[in-house]
N, C-alpha and C positions, 0 to 999 in steps of 0.2 A: 889438744882437742881436735876432733875431726871437723872438717868443713861442714858436714850436714848437721852436726850437733850444734855448732855455733849458729848456723842459720836458724835452726829451730828455736834456739834460745832467744835470738833477736826478735823473731816473729811473736814469741810469747810475751816478751817484754813490751813490744809495741801494742799488742791487743790489750794488755792490762792497763797500759797508760790511757788508751782510748776509753775503756770502761770507766776508769777512775775519773776521767775528765768530763764525763756526761753530766749535764746539769741536773740537779734534783728538782722535783715538783715544787710549785710555789707554796702549797699548803705545808709540805714537809719543811720547806725553808723557813716559813713563818713560825711553825711550831718549834723548830729548832732554834729560832731566835728568841722565844719567850722563855722566861724563867718560870719556876714553879710558883713564885709569889705572884707573878703577873697573871698566870693562869688562874690561880685562886681568886685573885682580885676580879678578874673578868667574870667568873662564875658567880661571885658574890653580887656583882653589878646586875647580872641577868636575873638573879633571885630577887634582888630588890625591885627590879622593874616588874617582874611577874606579880610580886606581892602587892605593889602599887595598883597594878591592873585589877587584881582580885578584890582589893579593898574598894576600888572605884565601882566595880561591878556590884559588889555587895551593897554599897551605898545606894546605887541606883535601884537595886532590887528592893531594899527597905523602903525607898521613896514610893516605889510602885505599890508595894504592899500597903503602905499608909494611905495612899490615894484610894485603893480599892476598898479599904476599910471605911474611909470617909463616904465614898459613893454608896457602899452597902448601908451605912447608917442613915444616910439621906433617903435612900430607897425605902428602908424599913419605916422610917418616920412618915414618909409620904403615904405608904401603904396603910399605916395606922390611921392617919388622918382621913384617907379615902374610905376606909372601913367605917369610921365614925360617921362620915357623911352619908354613906349608904345605909347604915343602921338608922340614922335619924330620918332619912327619907322613907325607909320601910315603916318606921313608927308613925310618921305623918300619914302615909297611905293607909295604914291600919286604922288610925284614928278617924280619918275621913270616911273609911268604909263603915266603921262602927257607928259614926254619926248618921250616915245615909241609911244604914240598916235600922237604927232606932227611929229615924224619921219615917221610914217606910212602914215599920211595924206599928208606929203610933197612928199613922194615917189609915193603915188597914184596920186597927182597932176602932178608930173613930168611925170608919165606914161601916163596921159591924154594928156599932151602937146607934148611929144616925145616918140615914141615907144622905148621899151627896146632894147638894143643892146647886143648881145652875139657873140663871135667869130664864124666865118663860118669855119667849119672844113672839108666840103666836096667840091670837085672841079670837074668840068666836063671837058673832053677833047674836047667837042664841042664848038668851038669858038662862034658861033652864039648863042648857049644856054647860055654861060657865058655872052655874051654881053647883051642878053635880061634880064637875071637876074640882072646884075649889073646896068643896065639902070633903072630897076624898083626899086631897092633898093635905088638908088641915088635920086629918086623922093621923097623918105621919108627922107633920111639922110641929103641931101644937099638942095633940093628944098622945102622941107616941103609941098609937094603937096599930102596930104593924100588922099583926095577924088579921085584924078586922078590916084593914085596908085592901088586903088582897082580893077578896070577893067583890069589893066595891069597885076596884079598877077593872076587874073582869066583867062586871055587869055594865060598866061605863062603855067598854069596847063593844059589847053586844048592842047596847042601846044607841051608841053614836059611832058607828063603824067608819064614817067619813069625816069625823071631827078633826079639827086642826090639832087637837090634843092627843091623837092616837099615838104618835111616836113618843110623846111624854109619858102616856099611860104604860106603854111597853117598857120604857126605861124604868119607871118606878116599880113595875112588877119585877123586872130584872133585879133591882136593888133589894126588894123585899124577899124574894126567893134566895138571894145571895146571903142575907142575914139569917135565913133559916137553914143555910148550908145545902140548899137544893140546887146544886150547880147545873144539873140538866135543864131545869125549867128556866133558871136565870140566863144560861147560855142561849136558850131559844129566844127570849125576849130581847136581849142585847143584840143578837144576830138580826132580828127583825128591824131593829132601828138602824143598824149599820147598813144592811143590804137594801132596805126599802125606803129609807128617808134620808137621802144624801144632804138635804138642805136643813135638817133638824139641828138645832143648837145642842141637843143631847147626844149627837153622834160621836164627838170626840170622847166623851166620858164612856159611852157604850163600847167604843173600840178598845179603850183601855181595860175596861172590865172583861170584855170578851177575850182579849189577849191573855189576860191573867188566868182566866178559867181554862182556856186551851192549853196554856203552859202547864197548869196544875194537872191536867189530864194526860200529860206526857207528850203532847204534840209541840215540841220546842221549836222546830223549824217554822211551822205554821204561825205560832205565836210571834216569833221574831219578825216574820213577814208582816203581820198585821200591825205590830207596834211601830215598825219602821214606816209603814204607810201612814200611820197616825202622825208620826213626827213630820213626815214630808207634807201632808196635807194641812196640818194645823200646827205649824212650827212654834208659834208664839203663845201657845195656850199652856195652862197648868197641866192638862192630861199629857201633852207632848213631853213636858219636863219630867213628869212621873214615869212616862214610858221610857225615856232615856235612862233613868235610874234603874229601872227594872231590867232593861236590856243588858246593862252593865253587870248585873247579878246572875244572868242566865248562863 
């Protein structure tokens, strides 16, 4: 063998020995140390762990769904109870409104049949004046002769223009024309009491009747203003209470 050939062979063998002696990676060494059974066992353990996690997650999900169902049931029950309460409240409001409407209609029917009566607070020292006024009022209160009382009150106003009974006479004329459905003339007499006789005990009733007529004629804003004024100036009177009820219906 030639020297060059021997040298080449020696170098080749040395390089191969170095390559063969190089350490293998850790993973490869580990894998190479595991048997097939060990690898299968490891995979089975990983699968069991994953299955356990999935089962736990599914259990938590089921619990959450159950809680949501319970909350939904409670919410639906509360909504049902709330709706029943609101329905009962609406029924009570409707019942109250119906009763107020019936009372209002009844009072209006009574007013159409018999004029309202309020105490007379002013008196005259003139006997003939007193007799004339009392006679005319009795035509309304005792005899129910409403049509005949109208000219008697008109005659009284002409005969006693400065009488203490003038605001009362205008009030009664307003009532009588209201019974006859003559709203124009009734409005005029009630307005006379309201505007010209602030101290008259007939003024609260006149304000109530005037406000009702004005509202009937389509002047809602003016009617509300007048009725609110009545409530403010005469808060504890029956006309004020009736005005409150009528405002609620406007």
